[in-house]
C-alpha positions in Angstrom: -6.5 7.3 -26.5 -7.9 4.2 -26.0 -5.8 1.2 -25.2 -6.5 -2.8 -25.8 -6.3 -4.6 -23.0 -4.6 -8.0 -23.0 -6.1 -11.2 -21.6 -4.3 -13.6 -19.9 -3.3 -17.1 -22.3 -2.7 -20.4 -21.0 -3.0 -22.7 -24.3 -1.3 -23.3 -27.9 -2.5 -24.3 -30.5 0.0 -26.8 -31.2 3.1 -27.9 -29.4 6.3 -25.8 -29.9 3.6 -22.6 -30.9 3.1 -19.7 -28.9 0.3 -17.2 -29.0 -0.2 -13.3 -30.2 -3.5 -12.1 -28.3 -5.3 -8.8 -27.1 -8.5 -7.3 -26.6 -9.9 -4.6 -28.9 -11.7 -1.8 -27.1 -12.9 1.5 -28.5 -13.5 3.2 -25.3 -16.2 1.3 -23.2 -17.1 -0.2 -27.0 -15.6 -3.9 -27.6 -15.1 -3.9 -31.5 -16.0 -7.0 -32.7 -15.6 -8.9 -36.2 -12.4 -6.8 -37.0 -9.5 -9.0 -38.6 -6.0 -9.2 -37.4 -3.1 -10.1 -39.7 0.1 -11.5 -38.9 2.7 -11.9 -40.9 6.3 -12.8 -41.3 9.5 -10.9 -42.4 9.1 -11.5 -46.1 5.7 -10.0 -45.9 3.6 -13.6 -46.2 0.3 -13.6 -44.5 1.4 -16.3 -41.8 -2.1 -16.1 -39.5 -5.1 -14.3 -38.9 -7.9 -13.8 -36.4 -11.2 -12.3 -36.0 -12.3 -10.6 -33.1 -15.3 -11.9 -30.9 -18.3 -9.8 -29.9 -16.0 -9.4 -26.4 -13.2 -8.2 -28.8 -10.4 -10.8 -28.0 -8.4 -12.8 -30.6 -5.5 -14.3 -30.8 -3.3 -16.0 -33.3 -1.2 -19.3 -32.6 2.5 -19.2 -34.4 5.7 -20.8 -34.1 8.3 -18.4 -32.4 9.8 -16.2 -34.4 9.5 -12.0 -35.6 6.3 -10.9 -37.1 4.2 -7.9 -37.8 0.8 -7.7 -36.5 -1.4 -5.1 -38.4 -5.3 -4.8 -38.3 -7.3 -4.8 -41.4 -8.7 -1.4 -41.3 -11.4 -2.1 -43.8 -12.6 -4.1 -41.2 -13.0 -1.7 -38.9 -17.0 0.1 -38.0 -17.4 3.0 -39.1 -16.1 5.9 -37.3 -13.1 3.7 -35.8 -9.7 4.0 -36.7 -6.1 2.8 -35.3 -3.5 5.2 -34.3 -0.7 5.5 -36.7 2.0 4.2 -34.2 0.0 0.9 -33.7 -0.9 0.0 -37.3 2.0 -2.2 -37.7 3.5 -4.1 -34.5 6.5 -5.6 -34.7 6.7 -9.1 -32.7 9.1 -11.2 -31.4 7.7 -14.6 -30.2 10.4 -16.9 -28.0 9.2 -20.3 -27.0 7.1 -20.5 -23.7 6.0 -17.2 -23.4 2.5 -15.6 -25.1 2.5 -12.2 -25.8 -0.2 -9.2 -25.7 -0.7 -6.8 -28.5 -2.1 -3.6 -27.7 -3.8 -1.6 -30.5 -4.7 2.3 -29.9 -7.7 3.8 -31.3 -9.4 7.2 -32.0 -7.1 10.8 -31.9 -3.4 10.6 -31.1 -2.7 12.9 -27.8 -0.1 15.5 -29.1 0.6 16.7 -25.8 1.5 15.2 -22.2 2.2 18.4 -20.5 1.0 18.6 -16.9 1.2 21.9 -15.5 3.0 22.4 -11.6 -0.1 23.2 -10.1 -1.9 19.9 -11.2 1.1 17.7 -10.4 1.4 19.7 -6.7 -1.8 19.1 -6.3 -1.9 15.4 -7.0 1.1 15.1 -5.2 -0.8 16.8 -2.2 -3.8 14.2 -2.4 -1.0 11.4 -2.7 0.6 12.5 0.4 -2.7 12.8 2.3 -3.2 9.3 1.5 0.1 8.5 2.7 -0.1 10.2 5.7 -3.2 9.1 6.9 -1.8 5.3 6.7 1.3 6.2 8.4 -1.1 7.8 11.1 -3.0 4.6 11.4 0.1 2.5 12.5 1.7 5.2 13.9 -1.0 6.4 16.9 -0.4 2.6 18.4 3.3 2.9 18.4 2.5 6.2 20.2 0.1 5.2 22.6 2.1 2.2 23.9 4.7 5.0 24.5 2.8 7.0 26.3 1.1 4.7 28.6 4.7 2.8 29.2 8.0 4.6 27.9 8.4 1.9 25.7 9.7 3.1 22.3 9.0 0.0 20.2 11.0 -1.2 17.3 8.9 -4.5 16.8 6.1 -2.1 16.0 7.3 -2.5 12.2 7.1 -5.9 12.0 3.3 -5.6 13.4 2.7 -4.2 10.1 4.5 -6.4 8.0 3.0 -9.5 10.1 -1.1 -8.2 9.5 -0.7 -7.7 6.0 1.4 -11.3 5.4 -1.8 -12.9 7.2 -4.7 -10.7 5.4 -2.5 -11.9 2.5 -2.2 -15.7 3.1 -6.5 -15.7 4.1 -7.2 -13.8 0.4 -4.4 -15.9 -1.4 -4.4 -19.1 0.0 -7.8 -19.6 1.6 -10.0 -17.9 -0.9 -11.7 -15.3 1.1 -12.1 -11.7 -0.1 -9.4 -9.3 0.7 -11.9 -7.3 3.1 -13.2 -10.1 4.9 -9.9 -11.2 5.1 -8.6 -7.6 6.3 -11.4 -7.9 9.3 -9.7 -11.1 10.6 -6.5 -10.1 10.2 -7.0 -7.4 11.9 -8.7 -9.7 15.0 -5.7 -11.3 14.8 -3.2 -8.6 14.9 -5.1 -7.5 17.9 -4.8 -11.0 19.7 -0.5 -10.5 18.6 -0.6 -7.4 20.5 -2.0 -8.6 23.4 0.4 -12.0 23.4 2.9 -9.4 23.2 2.2 -8.0 26.5 1.5 -10.8 28.2 4.3 -12.5 27.1 7.2 -10.1 27.1 6.5 -6.5 28.3 4.5 -7.3 31.6 7.2 -9.9 32.6 9.9 -7.0 32.1 8.1 -4.6 33.5 7.3 -6.7 37.0 11.6 -7.4 36.9 12.1 -3.5 37.0 13.6 -3.7 33.0 14.5 -0.3 32.5 13.4 1.4 29.6 16.8 1.0 28.1 16.9 -3.0 27.8 13.6 -3.0 27.0 14.4 -1.0 24.0 17.0 -3.4 23.3 14.8 -6.0 23.5 12.4 -4.6 21.0 15.3 -4.6 18.8 16.0 -8.0 19.3 12.3 -8.9 18.7 12.0 -6.7 15.7 14.9 -8.6 13.7 13.7 -11.9 14.9 10.3 -11.1 13.6 11.3 -10.0 10.2 13.9 -12.3 9.3 11.0 -16.0 10.2 8.6 -13.9 8.2 11.6 -13.7 5.4 11.7 -17.3 6.0 7.9 -18.6 6.0 6.8 -16.5 3.6 9.5 -15.5 0.6 12.0 -12.6 -0.1 9.1 -11.8 -3.2 6.8 -9.9 -3.4 3.5 -11.4 -3.7 0.0 -9.6 -4.9 -3.5 -9.6 -3.0 -5.8 -11.7 -5.1 -8.3 -8.5 -5.0 -8.3 -4.9 -6.5 -5.1 -5.7 -8.5 -6.8 -3.8 -11.8 -8.0 -0.3 -10.7 -9.5 2.3 -13.8 -8.8 5.9 -12.4 -11.9 7.5 -11.3 -12.5 11.9 -11.8 -9.6 13.8 -14.3 -6.4 15.8 -13.9 -5.2 16.3 -11.2 -7.6 15.1 -9.0 -7.6 11.8 -10.7 -7.0 9.0 -8.0 -8.4 5.4 -7.7 -10.6 3.8 -6.2 -8.5 1.6 -3.8 -6.4 5.0 -2.9 -9.7 6.5 -1.9 -11.0 3.9 -0.2 -8.0 3.6 1.7 -8.6 7.8 2.4 -11.7 7.2 3.6 -11.2 4.0 5.7 -8.1 6.0 7.5 -10.2 8.9 8.4 -13.2 6.9 9.9 -10.5 4.9 11.8 -8.9 7.7 13.2 -12.0 9.6 14.1 -13.3 6.7 15.6 -10.2 6.3 17.4 -10.2 9.8 18.5 -13.9 9.7 19.6 -12.7 6.6 22.4 -10.3 8.2 23.5 -12.1 11.3 24.2 -15.6 10.1 24.9 -15.1 6.5 26.5 -14.2 5.5 30.2 -11.3 3.1 28.6 -10.0 6.0 26.4 -10.2 8.8 29.6 -7.9 6.0 31.5 -5.7 5.6 28.6 -5.1 9.7 28.6 -4.7 9.5 32.2 -2.4 6.6 32.4 0.3 8.4 29.5 -0.3 11.9 32.0 0.8 10.0 35.0 1.0 6.4 35.6 1.1 6.6 39.4 -1.5 8.9 39.7 -4.2 7.2 37.2 -3.3 4.0 39.4 -4.1 5.6 42.8 -7.1 7.0 41.1 -8.3 3.2 41.3 -7.4 3.2 37.8 -6.0 -0.5 36.7 -2.9 0.9 34.9 -2.4 -2.8 33.8 -6.0 -3.7 32.0 -5.1 -0.1 30.2 -1.8 -1.0 29.1 -3.4 -4.6 27.8 -6.0 -2.5 25.8 -3.7 0.1 24.4 -1.3 -2.9 22.7 -4.4 -5.0 21.3 -5.8 -1.3 19.9 -1.9 -0.9 18.5 -1.7 -4.0 16.8 -5.3 -3.5 15.3 -4.0 -0.2 14.2 -1.1 -2.0 12.7 -2.4 -4.8 11.4 -4.9 -2.4 9.5 -2.1 -0.2 8.4 -0.4 -2.9 7.0 -3.2 -3.8 4.6 -3.4 -0.3 3.5 0.0 0.2 2.8 0.1 -2.6 0.9 -2.7 -1.6 -1.4 -2.0 2.1 -1.9 1.6 2.3 -2.1 2.9 -1.0 -2.7 0.6 -1.6 -5.8 -1.3 -4.0 -4.0 1.6 -5.9 -3.0 3.5 -7.7 0.4 6.4 -7.5 1.4 8.7 -9.1 3.7 10.2 -5.8 5.5 7.5 -3.4 4.0 7.0 -2.4 7.9 10.8 -2.1 8.5 10.5 1.0 5.3 7.8 2.3 7.1 9.1 2.5 10.7 11.2 5.8 10.1 8.6 7.4 8.7 5.9 6.6 12.0 9.1 7.6 14.2 9.3 11.1 12.2 5.4 11.4 12.4 5.3 10.8 16.4 8.0 12.6 17.1 7.3 15.9 15.0 3.4 15.6 16.6 4.7 14.6 19.9 5.7 11.4 22.0 2.6 9.8 23.6 0.6 12.0 21.8 -2.2 10.2 20.3 -3.4 13.6 18.5 -0.2 14.8 18.0 1.2 11.6 16.2 -1.8 12.3 13.9 -0.7 15.6 12.8 2.9 15.2 12.5 2.5 11.8 10.6 0.0 13.4 8.1 2.6 16.2 7.4 5.6 13.6 7.4 3.2 11.6 4.9 2.5 15.4 2.6 6.3 16.3 3.1 7.2 12.7 1.5 5.2 12.5 -1.4 5.4 16.7 -2.4 9.5 15.7 -2.1 9.1 13.5 -5.3 8.9 17.1 -7.3 12.0 17.8 -6.8 14.0 14.7 -6.0 14.1 11.1 -7.3 10.9 9.3 -6.0 13.4 6.4 -5.1 14.8 8.8 -2.4 11.2 10.1 -0.8 11.8 8.3 2.4 14.9 10.3 3.0 12.7 13.2 3.8 11.7 11.2 6.8 14.8 11.0 8.2 15.3 14.6 7.8 12.4 15.9 9.1 13.1 13.9 12.4 16.6 15.2 13.0 15.2 18.8 12.5 12.5 18.3 15.0 15.3 16.4 17.2 16.9 19.3 17.1 14.6 22.1 17.1 11.7 21.0 19.0 12.5 17.9 20.6 9.0 17.6 22.5 7.0 17.9 18.8 4.2 20.3 17.7 1.5 19.0 20.7 4.1 17.9 23.3 5.6 19.5 26.3 8.8 20.1 27.7 7.4 17.8 31.1 6.7 14.6 29.1 10.2 14.6 27.4 11.8 15.2 30.3 
């Protein structure tokens, strides 16, 4: 079944008139020179249009009730209109143009999807979602591992990164990919500012971890409502990649944006893992996470390592925010999106093992899979509750997580 796509319209033929419009396509073929007719409730023809070479057509009419149909005698040989769209009732209201969609070809007789196909698709969605949670959660886990801080303001770093990318993309007109790169750099700078302006000062004053936790909660609330004030409470779309056509078929159908998000997430996470294993700064980060005092006595500049961790966490949170908005929120940015993701980040890093980057990766992927697969049995609006369930169960059964140790948790 092929559906006619719609065109944006801002103009009317006469004051008070509104447009009925559409675009006729049979697969990838644009259907030209086809007559579209509009009739009033009495059956009288009040407007006609002929589709252009691109399949576009429009009719301007006063507000009212009409029936729109295609003159089938003008259709090319071999193309037919589906029975359900041969005559389409249309109600026109003042100031609102109305798209009309015609369907061509054979009608689909069944929309049944097998349980295996549905679960396979949900598993792919879960992998995508889990990798995005991991992108944001790895930084949160590294911060905990090197400083002991449970940073409740990390969700706002995710939101702020998406908002910055949106502003650069929409307000400045830059391509979203370039806007994301710039936002990631800014996000790293915000992470550095957090460390130098707040957390290093608190550590030097010997503030306890509980006091720092309370500060992070306050910082989270302040940042969240500042974003609300300056961004708005509405979901705002990115300028790019809004219209996507699925590639593949059946259970393995996926949009290019979602496939891109999976690939980018994998590449970035592999790069982070390689950095932790192969580079001097990565080894220093692991040393500080394992035993901070011993690392300092070995000549490692602990403050420099922590500063790098905050920069990395800010950059990853920013990237994760853009990917989360693109793939999970249909390309739209929301003022509390990071707060919604925060619970799943905590669930993921707790499941994997607090303070361990590899544990965070594993735990977040598992949480993403569980959350998406749960929609097979529960309402999708309730799927995030699964993150809370995972968090409770893990804390009750194995509080150190899959890859964590009892000594790490205490």
